C-alpha positions as CSV (number, residue, x, y, z in Angstrom):
1,M,14.6,0.9,7.1
2,G,11.3,-0.5,5.8
3,K,10.5,-2.1,2.5
4,I,7.5,-1.1,0.5
5,R,5.5,-4.3,-0.1
6,A,2.4,-2.9,-1.9
7,I,0.9,0.3,-3.2
8,V,-2.9,1.0,-3.1
9,T,-4.0,4.0,-5.2
10,I,-7.0,5.7,-6.7
11,H,-4.6,7.5,-9.2
12,K,-2.9,4.9,-11.3
13,E,-1.1,7.7,-13.3
14,Q,0.8,8.8,-10.2
15,V,2.6,5.4,-9.5
16,A,5.0,3.2,-11.3
17,G,6.6,-0.2,-10.5
18,G,8.8,-1.3,-7.6
19,A,6.0,-3.1,-5.7
20,P,2.6,-4.6,-6.5
21,I,0.2,-1.8,-7.3
22,F,-3.5,-2.2,-6.5
23,I,-5.7,0.3,-8.5
24,V,-9.0,1.0,-6.7
25,D,-12.1,3.0,-7.7
26,N,-12.7,5.1,-4.5
27,E,-11.5,6.1,-1.1
28,Q,-13.5,3.4,0.8
29,E,-12.1,0.7,-1.4
30,R,-8.6,2.1,-1.0
31,Q,-8.8,2.0,2.8
32,Q,-10.3,-1.5,2.9
33,T,-7.7,-2.9,0.5
34,A,-4.8,-1.3,2.3
35,F,-5.9,-2.5,5.7
36,R,-6.5,-6.0,4.4
37,L,-3.0,-6.1,2.9
38,E,-1.6,-4.6,6.1
39,K,-2.9,-7.7,8.0
40,I,-2.1,-10.2,5.4
41,L,1.5,-9.0,5.0
42,D,2.0,-8.2,8.7
43,A,3.1,-4.7,7.7
44,A,2.0,-1.1,8.3
45,A,-0.3,1.0,6.0
46,H,0.8,4.6,5.5
47,D,-1.5,7.1,4.0
48,L,0.3,9.6,1.7
49,Q,-2.7,11.9,1.7
50,N,-2.9,12.0,-2.1
51,G,-5.1,9.1,-2.9
52,T,-2.3,6.6,-2.3
53,M,-1.4,4.3,0.6
54,I,1.8,2.3,0.8
55,I,2.2,-0.9,2.8
56,V,5.6,-1.0,4.5
57,Q,7.2,-3.9,6.3
58,H,9.4,-2.4,9.0
59,G,12.5,-4.3,10.1
60,G,12.7,-8.0,10.9
61,G,10.5,-9.0,8.0
62,T,11.2,-11.6,5.5
63,E,13.1,-10.4,2.4
C-alpha cells in the first residue's frame, strides 16, 4: 500500500489534512507542482480528475 505524501489542488475547499496540501491557481500550475514533487519525493503523481492530484510513495519508501 502506498502513502500519500502531498496533495496538489485547485479546489482548497475539497481537501483537508493528512498530508501537505499545495493550493495552486490553475491547471498548468497544478501539473507543474505535482510533477516537481513527484521527482523530489521519488513518488508517483496520480490525477484524481477533479482538480486535485495526489503524490503517492509506493512501497519501499522511507516512513
